[in-house]
Structures are given as structure tokens and as C-alpha cells.
C-alpha positions as CSV (number, residue, x, y, z in Angstrom):
1,X,53.6,90.0,52.9
2,X,52.9,93.8,53.2
3,X,54.0,94.2,49.6
4,X,51.5,91.5,48.4
5,X,48.7,93.0,50.4
6,X,49.5,96.5,49.0
7,X,49.6,95.1,45.5
8,X,46.2,93.4,46.1
9,X,44.8,96.6,47.5
10,X,46.0,98.6,44.4
11,X,44.4,96.0,42.0
12,X,41.0,96.1,43.8
13,X,41.0,99.9,44.1
14,X,41.9,100.3,40.4
15,X,39.2,97.9,39.3
16,X,36.6,99.7,41.5
17,X,37.7,103.0,40.1
18,X,37.4,101.7,36.5
19,X,33.9,100.4,37.2
20,X,32.8,103.7,38.7
21,X,34.3,105.7,35.9
22,X,32.5,103.5,33.3
23,X,29.3,104.0,35.1
24,X,29.7,107.7,35.0
25,X,30.4,107.6,31.3
26,X,27.4,105.4,30.7
27,X,25.2,107.7,32.7
28,X,26.5,110.6,30.5
29,X,25.4,108.8,27.3
30,X,28.9,108.1,26.0
31,X,28.8,105.4,23.3
32,X,30.4,102.0,24.2
33,X,30.6,102.4,28.0
34,X,27.7,100.4,29.0
35,X,27.7,97.3,31.3
36,X,25.5,94.8,29.6
37,X,22.8,94.3,27.0
38,X,19.1,93.8,27.4
39,X,17.4,92.1,24.5
40,X,13.7,93.0,24.4
41,X,11.4,90.5,22.7
42,X,7.9,91.5,22.1
43,X,4.8,89.2,22.2
44,X,3.8,90.5,18.8
45,X,0.2,89.3,18.7
46,X,-0.5,90.8,22.1
47,X,0.9,94.1,20.8
48,X,-1.3,94.0,17.8
49,X,-4.4,93.2,19.8
50,X,-3.6,95.8,22.6
51,X,-2.9,98.5,19.9
52,X,-5.8,97.4,17.7
53,X,-3.3,97.1,14.7
54,X,-4.1,93.6,13.4
55,X,-2.9,94.5,9.9
56,X,0.6,95.4,11.0
57,X,3.5,93.3,9.6
58,X,4.5,91.9,13.0
59,X,1.0,90.4,13.7
60,X,2.0,87.1,12.0
61,X,4.7,86.6,14.5
62,X,4.5,85.1,18.0
63,X,7.7,86.9,19.0
64,X,9.6,89.7,17.4
65,X,12.5,91.9,18.5
66,X,11.6,95.2,20.1
67,X,15.3,96.3,20.6
68,X,18.7,95.7,22.0
69,X,19.4,98.1,24.8
70,X,22.8,98.8,26.3
71,X,22.4,99.1,30.1
72,X,24.4,100.8,32.8
73,X,24.4,99.2,36.2
74,X,21.5,101.4,37.0
75,X,19.5,103.0,34.2
76,X,20.6,103.1,30.6
77,X,22.2,105.4,28.1
78,X,20.3,106.8,25.1
79,X,20.7,108.9,22.1
80,X,24.5,108.7,22.2
81,X,26.6,110.7,19.8
82,X,28.5,108.8,17.2
83,X,30.7,109.6,14.2
84,X,29.6,109.2,10.6
85,X,31.6,105.9,10.5
86,X,28.8,104.2,12.5
87,X,26.1,105.1,9.9
88,X,27.0,102.3,7.5
89,X,24.5,100.5,5.1
90,X,22.1,97.9,6.5
91,X,19.9,95.3,4.9
92,X,16.5,96.4,6.1
93,X,14.7,93.6,4.3
94,X,16.7,91.0,6.3
95,X,16.2,92.9,9.6
96,X,12.4,93.0,9.0
97,X,12.5,89.1,9.4
98,X,13.1,89.6,13.1
99,X,12.2,93.3,13.7
100,X,9.2,93.8,11.4
101,X,8.9,97.5,11.7
102,X,10.7,100.2,9.6
103,X,9.9,102.6,12.4
104,X,11.5,100.5,15.1
105,X,14.6,99.8,13.0
106,X,15.2,103.6,12.8
107,X,14.1,104.4,16.3
108,X,16.0,101.7,18.1
109,X,19.3,102.5,16.3
110,X,18.9,106.2,17.1
111,X,17.9,105.8,20.8
112,X,19.8,102.6,21.8
113,X,22.0,101.3,19.0
114,X,24.4,104.2,18.8
115,X,25.2,103.7,22.5
116,X,26.6,100.3,21.8
117,X,29.7,101.8,20.2
118,X,29.2,99.6,17.1
119,X,28.6,100.3,13.4
120,X,24.9,100.2,12.6
121,X,25.2,97.0,10.6
122,X,27.2,95.3,13.5
123,X,24.5,96.4,16.0
124,X,21.7,94.7,13.9
125,X,23.9,91.6,13.3
126,X,24.4,91.3,17.1
127,X,20.6,91.5,17.6
128,X,20.0,88.8,15.0
129,X,22.7,86.5,16.4
130,X,21.3,86.8,20.0
131,X,17.7,86.4,18.9
132,X,18.3,83.4,16.6
133,X,20.1,81.6,19.5
134,X,17.4,82.3,22.0
135,X,14.9,79.5,21.8
136,X,11.8,80.8,23.4
137,X,8.9,78.3,23.7
138,X,5.5,78.9,22.2
139,X,3.2,80.0,25.1
140,X,-0.4,78.6,25.0
141,X,-3.0,81.2,26.0
142,X,-4.0,81.1,29.7
143,X,-3.1,82.3,33.1
144,X,0.3,81.8,34.7
145,X,1.9,82.6,38.0
146,X,5.1,84.5,37.6
147,X,7.3,81.6,38.7
148,X,5.5,79.0,36.4
149,X,6.1,81.4,33.4
150,X,9.8,81.8,34.3
151,X,10.1,78.0,34.6
152,X,8.4,77.5,31.2
153,X,10.9,80.0,29.5
154,X,14.0,78.3,31.0
155,X,12.9,74.7,30.7
156,X,14.5,73.9,27.3
157,X,17.5,76.3,27.6
158,X,19.6,75.1,30.4
159,X,22.0,78.2,30.4
160,X,19.1,80.6,30.8
161,X,18.2,81.2,34.4
162,X,15.6,83.2,36.2
163,X,18.0,86.1,37.1
164,X,18.7,86.6,33.3
165,X,15.0,87.4,32.6
166,X,12.9,90.4,33.0
167,X,9.1,90.3,32.2
168,X,7.0,93.4,31.3
169,X,3.3,93.6,31.6
170,X,2.9,97.4,31.0
171,X,4.6,97.9,27.7
172,X,1.4,98.5,25.6
173,X,-0.6,100.5,28.1
174,X,-1.5,103.3,25.6
175,X,-3.4,100.8,23.4
176,X,-7.2,100.8,23.3
177,X,-7.3,97.1,24.5
178,X,-4.4,97.2,26.7
179,X,-4.2,95.3,30.0
180,X,-1.8,95.7,32.9
181,X,-2.0,92.0,33.7
182,X,-0.9,90.5,30.3
183,X,2.6,89.5,29.2
184,X,3.8,92.1,26.8
185,X,7.5,91.5,26.5
186,X,10.3,89.1,27.6
187,X,13.7,90.7,28.1
188,X,16.9,88.8,28.3
189,X,20.2,90.1,29.7
190,X,23.6,89.4,28.1
191,X,27.1,90.4,28.9
192,X,29.1,92.3,26.2
193,X,30.3,88.9,24.8
194,X,26.8,87.7,24.2
195,X,26.6,85.3,27.3
196,X,23.5,85.4,29.6
197,X,24.1,87.6,32.6
198,X,22.1,88.8,35.5
199,X,19.8,91.8,35.0
200,X,20.9,94.4,37.5
201,X,17.7,96.3,37.2
202,X,14.3,94.6,36.4
203,X,10.9,95.7,35.3
204,X,8.5,95.0,38.2
205,X,5.2,95.1,36.4
206,X,4.8,91.3,36.0
207,X,6.6,90.1,39.1
208,X,4.2,92.0,41.4
209,X,1.2,90.2,40.0
210,X,-0.3,87.1,41.6
211,X,-1.1,85.8,38.1
212,X,-0.5,87.2,34.6
213,X,-2.3,86.3,31.4
214,X,-1.1,85.2,27.9
215,X,-3.9,86.3,25.6
216,X,-2.3,85.3,22.3
């Protein structure tokens, strides 16, 4: 019995040590050592209105991808170092169908994508696969409580639960028509295998509001 207990203790201790080491490496911006992904989906027409950029390519979309962000248990890595192998060719025209901004394609890869420990093409394929399988409903303009909006987002996707979702209402605050009470972004958390998982840290800008607005 003591031998079994000691073996169990070693397994638990080793697992805890591995998690702690991974978190330290993630905090140190070492590529591939993150805990989970956060897919940030922009409310594109809200972005265009808030920024007064109605001629931008993404303004024809209700939703578009802002980025896919590797996350530590707390915080996130950024600007990770990668070898030249990671900088493989990508099809920007295809990527523009779900991330319609050449600036974002470059910026998101450099700040977040390199931390995934993937080749650049694999990173954007991962984004596309997650986004194409995320069936977000069209949201009619109006005012919503936080809980009602979460219920609307999860209604037709049974595997998606409230703990998998983060809402942001302060993403576009440097725009001339920005508002701190409008839904700017929907973020969904996934494990490294692409399954929904709980967000260990959440943006609080929407959840602290009594009601929030969908303008477009």
C-alpha cells in the first residue's frame, strides 16, 4: 500500500512540476509552451464604425478573425523567437477571406503566431479550421444583457459553453466613434487539439456592464 501511495505521489508531483515549468517557459516567451488558444473574432462592422473606416476591406463582413493567441495559464506569450523554418510561404489571398487585413496577417503572425511553435502556414490553417467550424449566429442590433448574449451565442452550438467564451467591449476605444458599452469582439478558448476549453483569464469589459449594445 505504501508503495502504491508513493508512486501516486510521484506521479502527481511530476505532473505539477511539468505544469509549473511549462508556465515559466510560456511567461518567458518560449515558442510552443503555451496552455491553450484564444480565437479572437472581431465584430467587423462595429470596428469600421468605431474607427470611421467604412471603406476598409473587412467592413463587408459581420465577423472576421482578429487573431489566434496562444495563452499561458495567466497572461500570454508574445514575439517569440523562431527559426527560419517557421517562415514558410502562405496564401495571403486565401487568408484574406477570414482575416481581411494585410496588416493583421503580418502583425498577428509576428506577435502571436510565432509563439504557437508552428510553421506560419500551419498557424493560419489552424485559424481557418477553427473559424470555419465556429458557427456564430448573426446578431440583430439592439441591447443585450451579458447572460442573454452568451445564451444567444451558445444556442445552436451545443459543445460551446459560457466558460469557453470571453466578450470584449473596449477593443476599439481609440476610434473616433468608439463606445465602452458596445460588443467589439467575441473570443473563444480552445485546447491545443482544437476542442473548446475554459478560458482561465477573461476580459471583464463586457461582463461588468448591466447591458451592452450591438450597433451593427
